[in-house]
C-alpha positions as CSV (number, residue, x, y, z in Angstrom):
1,M,0.0,0.3,-0.1
2,E,1.8,3.4,-1.1
3,P,1.8,5.8,1.8
4,F,0.1,9.0,1.1
5,V,3.1,11.1,-0.8
6,S,3.4,14.0,-3.1
7,A,3.0,13.6,-7.2
8,M,4.7,11.5,-9.0
9,T,7.7,13.0,-11.1
10,P,9.3,10.7,-14.5
11,A,11.6,8.3,-13.0
12,S,15.4,8.5,-13.9
13,A,16.4,5.8,-16.8
14,D,18.4,3.8,-14.7
15,R,16.0,2.1,-12.0
16,S,18.5,-0.6,-10.6
17,A,20.1,1.4,-8.0
18,F,16.6,2.7,-6.8
19,V,15.1,-0.5,-6.8
20,N,18.0,-2.0,-4.5
21,K,17.2,1.0,-2.2
22,V,13.8,0.3,-1.9
23,F,14.4,-3.1,-1.1
24,L,17.3,-2.4,1.7
25,F,15.1,-0.3,3.1
26,F,12.3,-2.8,3.0
27,A,14.8,-5.0,4.6
28,L,15.5,-2.6,7.3
29,A,12.0,-2.4,8.0
30,L,11.5,-6.3,8.5
31,L,14.3,-6.1,10.6
32,M,13.3,-3.3,12.7
33,S,9.3,-4.2,12.7
34,A,11.0,-7.3,14.5
35,A,12.7,-5.7,17.2
36,G,9.3,-4.0,17.8
37,S,7.7,-7.3,18.1
38,Y,10.6,-8.7,20.6
39,G,9.7,-5.4,22.4
40,G,5.9,-6.0,22.8
41,F,7.0,-9.5,24.2
42,A,9.4,-7.9,27.1
43,L,6.4,-5.1,28.0
44,F,4.0,-8.3,28.7
45,S,6.8,-10.0,30.2
46,V,6.8,-6.9,33.2
47,N,3.3,-6.1,32.7
48,P,1.2,-8.4,30.7
49,S,-1.8,-5.9,30.6
50,I,0.0,-3.9,28.8
51,L,-0.7,-5.0,25.2
52,T,-4.4,-5.7,25.9
53,N,-4.8,-2.0,27.2
54,P,-6.7,-0.8,23.8
55,F,-5.0,3.0,25.1
56,V,-1.8,1.4,24.2
57,M,-2.5,0.0,21.1
58,F,-5.0,2.4,19.5
59,G,-2.6,5.1,20.6
60,S,0.7,2.7,18.5
61,F,-2.0,2.4,15.5
62,A,-2.7,6.3,15.7
63,V,0.5,7.4,15.5
64,T,1.5,4.5,12.2
65,L,-1.4,6.4,10.6
66,V,-0.1,9.7,11.1
67,L,3.5,8.7,10.0
68,V,1.6,7.2,6.9
69,F,-0.7,10.1,5.8
70,T,2.4,12.1,6.6
71,T,5.0,10.7,4.5
72,H,5.2,13.3,2.3
73,M,6.4,16.1,4.5
74,W,9.3,14.1,5.9
75,Q,10.4,11.4,3.6
76,E,13.0,14.1,2.2
77,R,14.1,15.8,5.6
78,S,17.3,13.6,7.1
79,P,18.0,12.9,9.7
80,L,13.9,12.9,10.6
81,N,13.0,11.2,7.8
82,Y,15.0,7.9,8.9
83,L,14.7,8.5,12.5
84,L,10.5,8.4,11.8
85,F,10.9,5.6,9.4
86,T,12.3,3.4,12.5
87,L,9.7,4.8,14.8
88,F,7.4,3.7,12.7
89,T,8.5,-0.2,11.5
90,L,8.9,-0.1,15.3
91,L,5.6,0.8,16.2
92,M,4.2,-1.9,13.2
93,G,5.6,-5.1,15.0
94,F,4.9,-3.9,18.0
95,S,1.1,-4.0,17.1
96,L,1.9,-7.6,16.4
97,A,2.7,-8.7,19.8
98,P,-0.4,-9.7,20.9
99,L,-1.8,-11.7,17.8
100,L,1.9,-13.3,17.9
101,L,1.7,-14.2,21.4
102,L,-1.7,-15.5,21.0
103,V,-0.8,-17.5,17.8
104,G,2.6,-18.5,20.3
105,M,0.5,-19.8,23.1
106,T,-2.3,-21.6,21.6
107,A,-0.9,-23.2,18.4
108,G,2.8,-23.3,18.8
109,I,5.8,-20.9,17.2
110,G,5.5,-23.4,13.9
111,L,2.1,-21.5,13.0
112,I,3.9,-18.2,12.9
113,F,6.9,-19.3,10.7
114,K,4.4,-20.7,8.5
115,A,2.1,-17.8,8.3
116,F,5.7,-16.4,7.3
117,F,6.6,-18.8,4.7
118,S,3.5,-18.0,3.1
119,A,3.4,-14.6,3.1
120,T,6.3,-14.3,1.5
121,C,5.8,-16.6,-1.6
122,V,2.7,-14.4,-2.1
123,F,4.6,-11.5,-1.7
124,A,7.3,-12.9,-3.8
125,A,4.8,-13.4,-6.6
126,A,2.9,-9.9,-6.7
127,A,6.0,-8.6,-7.1
128,V,7.3,-10.4,-9.5
129,F,4.2,-9.9,-11.7
130,G,4.2,-6.1,-10.7
131,S,7.6,-5.9,-12.2
132,V,7.3,-8.2,-15.2
133,T,3.7,-7.2,-16.7
134,K,3.1,-5.1,-19.7
135,K,-0.3,-4.5,-18.2
136,D,-0.7,-1.0,-16.9
137,L,-2.0,-1.5,-13.1
138,S,-2.0,2.4,-12.3
139,S,-5.9,2.3,-12.2
140,W,-5.6,0.1,-9.5
141,G,-4.7,2.1,-7.2
142,G,-7.7,4.4,-6.0
143,M,-10.1,1.1,-6.1
144,L,-7.2,-0.8,-3.6
145,M,-7.3,2.4,-1.8
146,V,-10.9,2.4,-1.3
147,S,-11.6,-1.4,-0.7
148,V,-8.5,-0.8,2.2
149,I,-10.8,2.3,3.7
150,A,-14.3,-0.3,3.7
151,L,-12.0,-2.4,5.2
152,I,-10.9,-0.6,8.0
153,V,-14.5,0.7,8.5
154,V,-15.9,-3.1,8.7
155,G,-13.2,-3.9,10.9
156,M,-14.4,-0.7,13.5
157,V,-18.0,-1.9,13.4
158,N,-17.2,-5.9,13.5
159,I,-15.0,-4.7,16.9
160,F,-18.6,-4.4,18.6
161,L,-20.2,-7.1,16.8
162,G,-16.8,-9.6,18.5
163,S,-17.8,-12.1,15.3
164,Q,-15.0,-14.6,14.0
165,L,-16.6,-15.3,11.0
166,L,-17.0,-11.8,9.7
167,E,-13.2,-11.5,10.9
168,M,-12.2,-14.5,8.5
169,I,-14.2,-13.0,5.8
170,L,-11.9,-9.5,6.4
171,S,-8.9,-11.3,6.1
172,S,-9.7,-13.4,3.2
173,V,-10.2,-10.0,1.8
174,A,-7.5,-8.5,2.6
175,I,-5.0,-10.9,1.5
176,L,-6.5,-9.8,-1.9
177,I,-6.1,-6.5,-1.4
178,F,-2.0,-5.9,-0.3
179,T,-1.6,-8.2,-3.0
180,G,-3.2,-6.2,-5.6
181,F,-1.4,-3.2,-3.7
182,T,2.4,-5.5,-3.9
183,A,1.9,-6.0,-7.9
184,Y,0.6,-1.9,-8.2
185,D,3.4,-0.9,-5.8
186,M,5.9,-3.0,-7.8
187,Q,5.6,-1.6,-10.9
188,M,4.9,2.0,-9.4
189,I,8.7,1.0,-8.2
190,K,10.0,0.0,-11.6
191,Q,8.5,2.6,-13.6
192,H,6.7,6.2,-12.0
193,Y,8.5,6.9,-8.7
194,P,11.1,9.4,-8.4
195,D,14.5,8.4,-6.8
196,S,14.0,10.4,-4.1
197,M,11.1,8.4,-2.5
198,Y,12.7,5.3,-1.5
199,I,11.6,5.9,2.1
200,A,7.8,6.2,0.7
201,A,8.8,3.1,-1.3
202,A,9.8,0.8,0.8
203,M,7.1,2.2,3.4
204,G,4.3,0.7,1.1
205,L,6.0,-2.8,0.3
206,F,6.4,-2.9,4.2
207,I,2.6,-2.3,5.3
208,N,1.8,-4.6,2.2
209,F,3.8,-7.7,3.3
210,I,2.7,-6.8,7.0
211,G,-0.9,-7.0,5.9
212,L,-0.4,-10.0,4.5
213,F,1.8,-12.1,7.1
214,R,-1.0,-10.6,9.7
215,N,-3.9,-11.9,8.0
216,I,-2.4,-15.1,6.5
217,L,-1.3,-16.1,10.1
218,Y,-5.1,-15.1,11.7
219,L,-6.4,-17.3,9.0
220,L,-4.3,-20.5,9.8
221,W,-5.1,-19.8,14.1
222,S,-8.7,-19.5,13.4
223,F,-8.6,-22.7,10.8
224,S,-6.4,-24.3,14.2
225,Q,-8.5,-24.1,16.6
226,D,-11.7,-25.6,14.8
């Protein structure tokens, strides 16, 4: 999912250096999110209620949302961009901690690795498709963004409904949406993003991967509990 960034401009002819930089920051984002999750585990061992505190989790979600919506304001302002990128990835990892703990304690850590492997395969396939397809995917952006907003709204409603079936349906739809976003973002990175937008591009891919991983993990866990 692409963060909110300034209007795209034609990129340089040679994209290899830019793409490599994007994936370097994507890899760093994954490492930092792992550190964020570990931090969540450490806090849980000290105070088990912290990961179930709605104010803590909503606060971290709100900060990540603000960072996504303001990416265009700070993505080129060094060293602020590196600091906020680090904060964003740490908080994304922290927000995964409750689900990882739940799955680990009820279904075993093996299920987490299975979900990670599955998300990696789906992400890689979608990224390759976005890189090599001759089809113009630029029209997908608006449709996918509307789908994400609808998904968030229905998800918030389901907080009050508490329907596991609806949650599973939402996770299935989310997997399709983030798969589409991965292909779309990859084509934008290869063809349209200016060289200065490597942080925004890496954030987009990172959000897609976390979205895939989180929802695949939830589905696998739900099926394992039947």
